[in-house]
C-alpha positions in Angstrom: 0.7 -6.3 -33.2 3.4 -7.5 -30.9 7.1 -6.8 -31.4 8.1 -10.1 -32.7 5.4 -9.9 -35.4 6.4 -6.4 -36.2 9.9 -7.7 -36.7 8.7 -10.5 -39.1 6.6 -7.9 -41.1 9.6 -5.7 -41.3 11.6 -8.6 -42.8 8.9 -9.0 -45.5 8.8 -5.3 -46.1 12.6 -5.1 -46.7 12.8 -8.2 -48.9 13.8 -10.7 -46.1 14.2 -14.3 -47.3 11.5 -16.8 -47.0 13.8 -19.1 -44.8 14.3 -16.3 -42.3 10.6 -15.6 -42.1 9.6 -19.2 -41.8 12.2 -19.6 -39.1 10.9 -16.5 -37.1 7.3 -17.9 -37.4 8.4 -21.4 -36.4 10.0 -20.0 -33.1 6.5 -18.5 -32.4 5.0 -21.9 -32.8 2.8 -20.6 -35.7 0.5 -19.2 -33.2 0.0 -16.3 -35.6 -1.9 -16.0 -38.8 0.7 -15.5 -41.5 -1.7 -13.7 -43.7 -2.3 -11.1 -41.0 1.4 -10.5 -40.8 1.7 -10.2 -44.6 -1.0 -7.6 -44.5 0.8 -5.7 -41.6 3.9 -5.6 -43.8 1.9 -4.1 -46.6 0.3 -1.6 -44.3 3.9 -0.2 -43.9 3.9 0.6 -47.7 2.6 3.8 -49.3 1.1 1.9 -52.1 -0.1 -1.6 -52.5 -2.7 -3.6 -54.6 -5.1 -6.4 -53.2 -7.6 -8.5 -54.9 -10.1 -10.6 -52.7 -11.9 -13.4 -54.7 -15.0 -14.4 -52.7 -15.7 -11.2 -50.7 -19.2 -12.3 -49.7 -20.7 -9.3 -47.9 -17.5 -7.9 -46.7 -17.8 -7.6 -42.9 -18.3 -11.0 -41.4 -16.3 -12.0 -38.3 -14.3 -14.4 -40.5 -13.4 -11.9 -43.3 -9.7 -11.7 -43.5 -9.6 -8.2 -45.1 -12.4 -5.9 -43.8 -10.6 -4.6 -40.7 -7.5 -4.1 -42.7 -9.3 -2.3 -45.5 -11.3 0.0 -43.1 -8.0 1.1 -41.4 -5.4 1.2 -44.2 -7.4 1.7 -47.4 -10.5 3.9 -46.6 -9.6 5.1 -43.1 -8.4 8.5 -42.1 -5.1 9.2 -43.6 -5.1 6.2 -46.1 -3.1 6.6 -49.1 -4.6 7.1 -52.6 -2.2 4.6 -54.1 -3.5 1.7 -52.2 -6.2 0.0 -54.2 -8.3 -3.0 -53.6 -10.7 -5.0 -55.8 -13.3 -7.1 -54.1 -15.1 -9.8 -56.2 -18.4 -11.4 -55.2 -20.5 -13.2 -57.9 -23.9 -13.7 -56.0 -26.0 -10.6 -56.6 -27.7 -10.4 -53.3 -24.4 -10.6 -51.4 -22.8 -8.1 -53.8 -25.5 -5.6 -53.0 -24.6 -5.7 -49.3 -20.9 -5.2 -50.3 -22.0 -2.1 -52.3 -23.6 -0.6 -49.4 -20.7 -1.3 -47.1 -18.1 0.4 -49.4 -20.3 3.0 -50.9 -18.2 6.1 -51.8 -14.8 4.4 -51.1 -12.9 5.5 -54.2 -10.0 3.1 -53.5 -12.2 -0.1 -53.2 -13.3 -1.5 -56.6 -16.2 -3.9 -56.5 -17.0 -6.5 -59.1 -20.1 -8.6 -59.4 -18.3 -11.4 -61.2 -16.7 -14.8 -60.5 -12.9 -15.3 -61.2 -12.3 -18.4 -63.2 -9.9 -20.1 -65.4 -11.8 -18.7 -68.5 -14.2 -15.9 -69.1 -17.9 -16.6 -69.9 -21.0 -17.7 -68.1 -21.3 -20.7 -65.9 -23.4 -22.0 -63.0 -22.8 -21.0 -59.4 -24.3 -23.2 -56.7 -25.4 -21.4 -53.6 -27.8 -21.6 -50.7 -31.2 -20.1 -51.7 -32.6 -19.3 -48.2 -31.4 -17.6 -45.1 -29.9 -20.3 -42.9 -30.5 -18.5 -39.6 -34.3 -18.3 -40.3 -34.3 -22.2 -40.4 -32.1 -22.6 -37.1 -28.8 -23.2 -39.1 -25.4 -21.2 -38.7 -25.1 -18.1 -40.8 -21.9 -19.2 -42.3 -23.6 -21.6 -44.6 -24.5 -18.8 -46.9 -20.8 -18.2 -47.5 -20.3 -21.5 -49.3 -21.3 -20.5 -52.8 -19.1 -22.4 -55.4 -18.5 -22.9 -59.0 -18.0 -26.6 -58.0 -21.2 -28.6 -57.6 -19.4 -31.1 -55.3 -18.7 -28.3 -52.7 -21.6 -29.5 -50.7 -21.1 -33.1 -51.7 -17.8 -34.9 -51.8 -15.9 -31.8 -50.6 -18.3 -31.2 -47.7 -17.9 -34.9 -46.7 -14.0 -34.6 -46.7 -13.9 -31.6 -44.5 -16.9 -30.4 -42.5 -18.9 -33.7 -42.8 -22.0 -32.6 -40.7 -24.9 -34.6 -42.3 -27.7 -32.5 -41.0 -26.1 -29.3 -42.4 -25.3 -30.9 -45.7 -28.9 -32.2 -46.0 -30.4 -28.7 -45.3 -27.9 -27.1 -47.8 -28.8 -29.4 -50.6 -32.6 -29.2 -49.9 -32.3 -25.5 -50.5 -29.5 -25.2 -52.9 -30.1 -23.1 -56.1 -28.1 -22.7 -59.3 -27.4 -19.1 -60.5 -25.8 -18.3 -63.7 -22.9 -15.8 -63.2 -20.4 -13.9 -65.4 -16.9 -15.2 -65.0 -13.7 -13.2 -65.9 -10.0 -14.3 -65.6 -7.7 -12.7 -63.1 -5.5 -11.3 -65.9 -8.7 -9.8 -67.3 -9.6 -8.2 -64.1 -6.2 -6.7 -63.5 -6.1 -5.3 -67.0 -9.5 -3.8 -66.7 -8.5 -1.8 -63.7 -5.0 -0.9 -64.7 -3.3 -3.0 -62.1 0.4 -3.5 -63.2 1.2 -5.9 -60.4 -0.4 -7.5 -57.4 0.8 -7.5 -53.8 -1.8 -9.7 -51.9 -4.3 -12.2 -53.6 -7.0 -13.6 -51.2 -8.8 -16.5 -52.7 -11.8 -18.2 -50.9 -13.5 -19.9 -53.8 -15.0 -22.9 -52.0 -12.9 -25.6 -53.7 -12.4 -23.7 -56.9 -9.0 -22.2 -55.6 -6.5 -24.4 -57.6 -8.3 -23.7 -60.9 -7.8 -19.9 -60.3 -4.2 -20.3 -59.1 -3.1 -22.6 -62.2 -4.8 -20.0 -64.5 -2.4 -17.3 -63.4 0.1 -16.1 -65.9 3.1 -16.0 -63.5 5.4 -14.6 -66.2 3.1 -11.6 -66.4 1.8 -11.4 -62.8 3.5 -12.7 -59.8 1.6 -11.7 -56.7 3.8 -10.9 -53.6 1.5 -13.1 -51.5 -1.3 -15.5 -52.3 -3.6 -16.7 -49.5 -5.7 -19.6 -50.4 -7.9 -22.2 -48.7 -6.3 -25.6 -49.0 -8.6 -27.9 -47.1 -11.1 -28.1 -50.0 -8.7 -28.9 -52.6 -8.9 -32.6 -52.2 -6.7 -34.5 -54.7 -5.5 -31.1 -56.0 -3.8 -30.0 -52.9 -0.5 -31.5 -53.7 -0.5 -30.3 -57.2 -1.3 -26.7 -56.1 1.5 -26.9 -53.6 4.0 -28.2 -56.3 2.9 -25.5 -58.9 3.5 -22.7 -56.3 6.8 -24.1 -55.3 7.9 -24.3 -58.9 6.8 -20.7 -59.4 9.2 -19.7 -56.7 6.9 -19.4 -53.6 7.4 -20.5 -50.0 4.4 -21.9 -48.3 3.0 -21.5 -44.7 -0.1 -23.3 -43.7 -2.3 -21.9 -40.9 -5.7 -23.6 -40.0 -7.6 -24.1 -43.3 -5.4 -21.7 -45.4 -2.0 -21.5 -47.0 -0.1 -18.4 -47.4 2.2 -18.5 -50.5 5.1 -16.0 -50.1 7.1 -15.0 -53.2 10.8 -15.4 -53.0 12.7 -12.5 -54.5 
């Protein structure tokens, strides 16, 4: 990471104000991924806690955490006080995640979905390998608790009719177990949370508004805003009310806790 980015990370590490961080990022023209800087800041600490909701298989090119985990959580010299929970509800994806992180004591794997309440509910996903049908592999990453993910939400963002038709033709419904974020943290003894990564394909706001911020106030929350539709403004308003500053980058928003 370059010198300017290290300087921003150091400000986060030492409790710099959101305004100072925002100004520094602005001077760089937002040519950086704020979440990457946040993770770099955490890497300077001997201990941290991370939860990734929607881990998929763990090592795709667009996975925001795999390289970080490999280097700073399970790599040579990684600290035992660094703990990560990876959540993936689709069983066949979860099995690949298990193979990837087999034997990694600091990485906890959960074959559940995180939702606003516990219990079983339908998960909508692609039931075939898209590559075998001549379609891009990333279509397999679009599993969601929202049926409209590949309907109205698709039309409002990606909008490629051919991909949508293929997906809906091969879409399956799978009943998955859901837990709350609070229940997940309690189960594994997480007293606080430094970085919450959410990629829930349109369900991000439901997860965020279910957080008891009086009990758990993550240092960073990185979520996908482009699929929130009418809930996008409400999500931003909630996080601002709870004392977060917000930085948008491509399809994500990084919420940075003030104080």
